[in-house]
N, C-alpha and C positions, 0 to 999 in steps of 0.2 A: 681562937681556932688555929690548929696546926696545919691544916691543909691535907690534901689527899696523899696517901703513902703507899709505897710498894717496896718489896724487898729489892735491894740493890743487886748488882751482878754477883758480887762475892757471896752475899747471903743466899741467893737462890741456888747457886752452885753448891754451897756447903750443905744446905738443906737437902737438895736432890741426892748428893753423894751419901749423906748420912742415912736417908731413907732407903736408898737402893742397896746399901751394904749392911743394913742392920740385920741382926739375928733375933727374931722375936717369935713367941709361941703362937701368935694369931688367935689368942683366946681373949674374949671380952673381959674376963676377970683380971687380966694382966694389963689392961689399958692404963690404970693409974701409975704403974711402974714405967710404962712407955712415956706417959705424959711427963712424969718427973724427969726422965732422961732427956727429953726435948725441951723442957722448960714450959710446958703447956699447963694451963689450969683446967682441972676437971670441973665442969659446971653441973652436969647431971648424968647419972648413970641409970639407964633404963634396961629393960630385958633384951632389947635388940640393938641398942645404940648407946654410945657415950658421947655426950656433947661437950665440946672443949672451947676454951678461949686460947687461941694459939698466938695471940699478940695483936690481933686485928679486931678485937671486941667479942661481944657475946655471940656464941654459936659460930665462930669463925673456923671451927674445926669439928670433925666428928669421926668416930669409928663405928661403922655399921657392921652388923652381923646377924647370925641366926643360930639358935640352939647352942649358945656359948662360944661359937666360932666367929671370929672377926673376918670380914671379907672385903672391907674398904677402909683405907685411912685417907681422909680427905681434909685438906686445910687451905684456907685462903692465903694467898701470897700478895694480895693487895687489899686496900680498904675497899669497901663497897662504894660505888659511885654511880647512882642511877641518873644523875643529872649530866654527866660528862662522859659519854661512852668512848670518846677519843682516848681518855686516860687509860681505860681498860684495854683497848685494842693496842695502844702503843706499848703498854707493859707486856702484853702477851707476845707481841712481835719481838720485843727486846729480850724477854726471857727465853723464847724459843731459840733465838740466835746464840745467846750465851750458853744455854744448855747443850745445844748442838756442838759448840766448840769444846765443851767439857766431857760430854757423854758420847759424842759421835753422832753420825747421821741417824735421825729418828727411824724407827722401824715402821712407823705408820704416821701419816698425816691425814686427818679426817676432817674435811670441810663440812660446812653445814651451819645450822642455826647456832650451835655451840661447838665451834671448831676445837679440835684437840690434836695434840702431837704426842706420840708415844715412843718410849724407849723400852723395849722388851728385854728382860733379863731371863736367865734360865728358870727362875721360880716365880718371878713377879714382874709386873710392868709399871713403870712410872709414867704418868700422864699429866700433861699441862693442858688445861682446858679454859677457854674464854667463855664466860657467861655475859649477859648484857651489862651486869653491874660489878663483876668481880672476876679475878683470875684465881683458879684453884690448882693445886698440885695434889695428885692422888696416887696412892700405891695400892695395887690390887694383885692378889695371886693370879697367875695365868689361867688356872682352871675357872676361877670366878669371872674373869674378864671374858673368857670364851662364852660362858653362860649369859653374861650381860649383852654381849654382841649378838648372840642368837636371839635373845628377847627383843633387842632393838630392831633386828631385821624382820622379825615376825610382826612387830608393831607397825613398822614402815609398810610392809606388804598389805596389812589390813587397811591402812590409810589410802593406799593406791587404788 
């Protein structure tokens, strides 16, 4: 067994900068080309999502969409670790610090059950998010992110 793994400082910065600066069609049909560019393995292509292995095992990445248009690129930047949450939290804190040093002050820090840190760009937003067993890096067009946030706010209001 090789132990738990996370992208190191240089790797997370390189990935974030590549994602943030890429010019892509945001069409689901073009995901295989995107995967080849980033060295990801396409596992399954469905009508609304493409499942990827981005180097952290099965389904460690995905591109979600609807009606042929992609609206989320999400990938694990750590192994999954359901037994040792400290690994996940430590990686999230370290990656936040390193990305802040490279990308600048985050445009949003959202606490909660799944904390996230965002760096908004003119067209799309890069998000680092901690889940109980993994840290993900996500790229979302700003229009889609606004819809996601609106849906989250409505769901929260219903729970209250």
